[in-house]
C-alpha positions as a printed Julia matrix, in Angstrom:
116×3 Matrix{Float64}:
  12.94  21.47  -0.83
  13.86  19.3    2.13
  16.28  16.47   1.72
  15.05  12.94   2.29
  16.88  12.67   5.63
  15.15  15.81   6.94
  11.76  14.54   5.81
  12.44  11.21   7.55
  13.37  13.03  10.76
  10.18  15.08  10.64
   8.17  11.95   9.92
   9.6   10.22  12.98
   9.0   13.26  15.19
   5.41  13.69  13.99
   4.79   9.97  14.48
   6.08  10.16  18.07
   3.96  13.25  18.76
   0.96  11.44  17.26
   1.6    8.39  19.48
   1.97  10.54  22.57
  -1.22  12.5   21.85
  -3.12   9.25  21.27
  -1.75   7.87  24.56
  -2.89  11.03  26.33
  -6.3   10.72  24.7
  -6.57   7.13  25.97
  -5.64   8.13  29.53
  -9.05   8.29  31.17
  -7.61   9.56  34.44
  -6.56  12.88  32.85
  -9.19  15.53  32.24
  -8.92  17.95  29.28
  -7.93  20.85  31.54
  -4.96  18.72  32.69
  -3.63  17.93  29.21
  -1.06  20.71  29.08
   0.32  19.97  32.54
   0.44  16.25  31.7
   2.39  17.03  28.54
   5.09  18.62  30.71
   6.23  15.02  31.23
   6.91  14.74  27.5
  10.53  14.21  26.51
   9.4   15.59  23.14
   8.65  18.89  24.92
   5.18  19.02  23.4
   3.96  21.44  26.08
   6.46  23.98  24.75
   4.98  23.8   21.26
   2.98  27.02  20.96
   0.57  25.59  18.41
  -0.34  22.57  20.51
  -0.69  24.63  23.69
  -2.85  27.28  22.05
  -4.97  24.62  20.34
  -5.68  22.88  23.64
  -6.38  26.14  25.47
  -8.65  27.38  22.69
 -10.45  24.05  22.64
 -11.24  24.39  26.34
 -12.39  28.0   25.93
 -14.64  27.03  23.01
 -16.13  24.21  25.07
 -14.89  21.37  22.88
 -15.48  18.24  24.94
 -11.92  16.93  24.73
 -10.29  20.36  24.61
  -9.45  19.89  20.94
  -7.15  16.93  21.54
  -8.85  14.78  18.9
  -8.29  17.56  16.36
  -4.57  17.55  17.17
  -4.45  13.75  16.92
  -6.03  13.93  13.46
  -3.69  16.72  12.38
  -0.54  14.83  13.38
  -1.86  11.63  11.85
  -2.31  13.62   8.64
   1.26  14.91   8.88
   2.5   11.34   9.27
   0.54  10.13   6.26
   1.75  13.07   4.15
   5.4   12.42   5.04
   4.87   8.69   4.41
   3.49   9.51   0.98
   6.56  11.61   0.15
   8.93   8.88   1.34
   6.83   6.1   -0.21
   6.39   4.22   3.05
   3.58   3.56   5.5
   2.79   4.05   9.16
   3.52   0.44  10.02
   7.05   0.74   8.61
   7.59   3.93  10.62
   6.41   2.19  13.79
   8.68  -0.77  13.13
  11.69   1.5   12.58
  11.37   3.06  16.04
  12.89   1.0   18.86
  10.15  -0.41  21.08
  11.66   0.97  24.26
  11.53   4.51  22.86
   7.93   4.14  21.79
   7.0    2.68  25.17
   8.77   5.53  26.97
   6.92   8.16  24.9
   3.57   6.55  25.62
   4.19   6.01  29.34
   5.21   9.65  29.82
   1.55  10.65  29.44
  -0.22   7.37  30.19
   1.69   5.24  32.71
  -0.95   2.5   32.66
  -1.08   2.14  28.88
  -0.65  -1.31  27.41
   2.15  -1.05  24.89
């Protein structure tokens, strides 16, 4: 079983990935076929995550309108809620624990025009 510190670290990482995927989803100037190349700007190195890359590529091949991005957003949101449940916290507390400049940086890496 993971220790509480490790769970908290995974919660923070999944929350940041979730935020970055949502920011990408909100970026209307990026088409689904550009998602992977846009994620190369990610300081979280999301484009190197085999699962995310394969999911987006498969989504495009299967003709899913957004390349499967909304499925990934839902998955990472689910991870965040599961970790929150384990740590007996909520998403708002996680958001508040992350310095605003870090959250803004993560979002702007994939959506420079996002309002943070």
